[in-house]
C-alpha positions in Angstrom: -6.7 -79.7 -330.0 -5.2 -80.2 -333.2 -1.4 -80.2 -333.5 -0.2 -77.0 -334.8 2.3 -76.9 -337.7 5.3 -74.5 -337.9 4.6 -71.0 -338.5 5.1 -68.7 -341.4 8.6 -67.5 -341.1 9.9 -71.3 -341.0 7.6 -72.1 -344.1 9.2 -68.9 -346.1 12.6 -69.9 -345.2 12.1 -73.6 -346.2 10.4 -72.6 -349.7 13.4 -70.0 -350.3 16.0 -72.4 -349.5 14.5 -75.1 -351.7 14.4 -72.6 -354.5 17.9 -71.4 -354.0 19.2 -74.8 -353.7 17.5 -76.2 -356.9 18.9 -73.1 -358.7 22.5 -73.9 -357.6 22.0 -77.6 -358.8 20.9 -76.2 -362.2 24.1 -74.2 -362.4 26.3 -76.8 -361.6 28.8 -78.3 -364.2 28.5 -81.8 -362.8 26.0 -83.8 -364.4 24.9 -85.9 -361.2 24.2 -82.6 -359.4 22.2 -81.4 -362.3 20.1 -84.7 -362.2 19.1 -83.9 -358.5 15.7 -82.8 -357.4 15.1 -81.0 -354.1 12.1 -82.8 -352.5 11.7 -80.6 -349.6 13.5 -78.6 -347.0 13.2 -78.8 -343.2 14.6 -75.9 -341.3 15.2 -76.1 -337.3 13.2 -74.1 -335.1 16.2 -71.9 -334.2 17.0 -71.3 -337.7 20.5 -72.7 -337.5 20.3 -75.6 -339.8 18.5 -76.7 -342.7 18.1 -80.1 -343.9 17.8 -80.5 -347.5 16.3 -83.6 -348.8 17.1 -84.5 -352.5 16.1 -87.3 -354.7 17.7 -88.7 -357.7 16.7 -91.1 -360.5 20.2 -92.4 -360.6 21.2 -95.4 -358.4 24.5 -94.0 -357.3 23.6 -92.8 -353.8 27.0 -93.1 -352.3 28.8 -91.3 -355.2 25.7 -88.2 -354.9 26.4 -87.9 -351.1 30.2 -87.7 -351.8 29.5 -85.2 -354.5 27.3 -83.1 -352.3 29.5 -83.0 -349.4 32.3 -81.7 -351.7 30.2 -79.0 -352.9 28.2 -78.2 -349.7 30.7 -75.0 -348.9 30.2 -73.7 -352.3 26.4 -74.2 -352.4 26.3 -72.7 -348.8 28.3 -69.5 -349.8 26.2 -69.0 -352.6 22.9 -69.3 -350.7 24.2 -67.0 -348.0 24.7 -64.0 -350.4 21.2 -64.5 -351.7 19.5 -64.8 -348.1 18.4 -62.0 -346.4 18.9 -63.2 -342.9 21.3 -62.6 -339.8 22.7 -65.9 -340.0 22.4 -68.4 -342.9 21.2 -71.9 -341.8 23.8 -74.7 -342.2 22.7 -77.1 -344.9 22.7 -80.9 -344.2 22.0 -83.0 -347.3 20.2 -86.1 -347.2 18.9 -88.3 -349.6 15.2 -88.5 -349.4 13.9 -92.1 -348.7 10.5 -91.5 -350.6 11.4 -93.3 -353.8 12.7 -96.4 -351.9 9.6 -96.5 -349.5 7.4 -96.3 -352.9 9.4 -99.4 -354.3 8.9 -101.3 -351.2 5.3 -100.8 -351.3 4.9 -101.7 -354.7 6.9 -104.9 -354.2 4.6 -105.5 -351.1 1.6 -105.0 -353.2 2.7 -107.1 -356.0 3.3 -110.1 -353.7 0.0 -109.8 -352.1 -1.6 -109.5 -355.6 0.2 -112.7 -356.8 -1.0 -114.8 -353.7 
């Protein structure tokens, strides 16, 4: 039997949070936050927390994490007013490792092709 993916409600909450966080990033006056893109959102099964994975072409990851942690409360509050849920999931921001992984794979492929 194939492994089942999570149900419809979790998927709807994930896509809604992704949309709302993206809109909050666009509204921000900080140019670093404006440059962020939400890759995907993973909400826990109990709907108490959501991990928001963000990507940026900027190499200032430490600075981005600090800015996101400073603005986390504001973003959380704005999203909570727009979500129609009893409890708003607590947002956890993480940098998406996708770009780093792609870069590593490209380096490996390049080193293999040169041998």
